N, C-alpha and C positions, 0 to 999 in steps of 0.2 A: 410554521412548524413543519421542518421534514421529516419524512415517515423510511425507514430503512430497506429496503426494496430483499427479501431472500433468496432472489435470483440472482443480484447484483452482492451479493454478499462472499468476497471469495474466501476468508479466511476468521475459522473463531476462535480466537483466543491459540492462536495456531504459536510453539514454542521450538523455535528450530537454533542451533549449532554449528549448524554453518551453511553453508548458501545454498538457495531451495526456491522453489514455485510458491505461491498460494494452490494448498490443496483445490481449490474448481474454480473455472475460465469461464468467462461470456460470451455469451454466441450474440454477437451484432446481425447478424441474421446478413441477408441478401443486402440491402440496402445498404447495410454500414455506416450510417452517417449518424454517428456516435455523440461526434464533433458538433453538428448545426444545431443551430436556433440555440437548446439552454448549454450555457457552454457546461463539460461533462466536466468530473478530475475523480482521482481514484487518492481513496483517503486510508492512509497507514494509521492508526493509532493504535500508542505501545502501553498495553496492559499491565504491563511492569518496565521498571527502570531496564538496562539494555544494560552487562553491561560494560564496564571499563576501566575493571580492577588493573591490567598491567598497561595502560593509557597507549595501547598500539593498537589497539581492536577498530575496526573500519564499519560501519552500515551503509550497503549505495542500496535503495529506492528506485525502483523501477513498475515502469507502466513496458510491458511484449504484447506483441501480436502475432499471430503466423496465419496463416493458413489449411492446419490443419488440428486438430487438437493434444497432437502429439508432439508440439510444436519443434520440430526436428528443424528449423532451419528460421528462431527466435527473430524478428527486428526490436530495437530495441525504442522508441518513441519518448520514452523522456527517465530521467532518472535523476536522485538527487543524493550525495552524499554528504554521510556524516562521521567526524574522529577527531580526536585532536589534532590531527596530525595539520588535518583540513584547518585547524582556526575555533571547531566548533567551541564554547565557551564550555568546559566544567562542568561548571554548575545549572547547565540547561541543557546537556549530554544525554535525549532519546529516554526521559523522564515517564511515568506514566501517566497518562494521560493527552500525553502530547499526539501534537498530528502531523506527520508528514503524508502533504497533500500536490500532487503531482498534475495538472493538467492536463487532457486530451488535444492535444492537438488537431484540428481541421483536417480532411479530405483522410481519412483514413481506409488504408486499398486491405485488411486483410482482418477476414469474418471473424475469428481468436483472440481475445485476449486475455491475460492474465495481469499479474503480477509477478513479479520476482525481489529476491532481496539476495544480493554477496554482501558475507560475512568472510571478512578479515583480523589477522590477527592475534594475539594467542587465545583468548578466552572469548570469545565473541557467544555472545547470549542472548536471544531476542523473543520477546514474547509479546503476542501482535495481532489485530484485528483489523480485516482489509473490505474496502466499500466499496459502488463507482455509485457517483453519486454528480446531482445536481450543482453547481460550486456556489449559489445561493445557498446549499442547507449547509453547507460544512459550518461556519459561523452560530449554525442556529445548534448545531448535535450536543446534548447534554447527556451522559453518559452515566447509569444511575452506577449501584449494586445488586448483583445478581438478586438479590434477595430481596431486592425490594418491592415494592407495587408503584404502579402509577396508574392511578385510580379516573 
């Protein structure tokens, strides 16, 4: 069973209507070996359906890194685009519970990591949670409603 690390949770039910970074970032420290050993990934979990009413909405999920917490010159390590123009099937278009999994490349050279979403189109709306975790945990994740107690 996988556990969610509070320090590795970069966003909790964040609701955005324009391009934005995750509210938090992860400090990889001076070693910066987040991609060595157990493969790691950044997981964006949709907590509500993304809007694609006008069919021109586009959502790009990315991992960014930088050498400072202001992310003045961020480098994008990995990204994935979801849009109807990119042939994402409308019936599977960023539904609640869907996960966007971006693997961390090995050889990270910057100290700080965050998620970044680029939104485009007429009425983009995205509500998501973002975590950093081992790739082996992804298939074991089960989300429960907030009023549900696991004993």
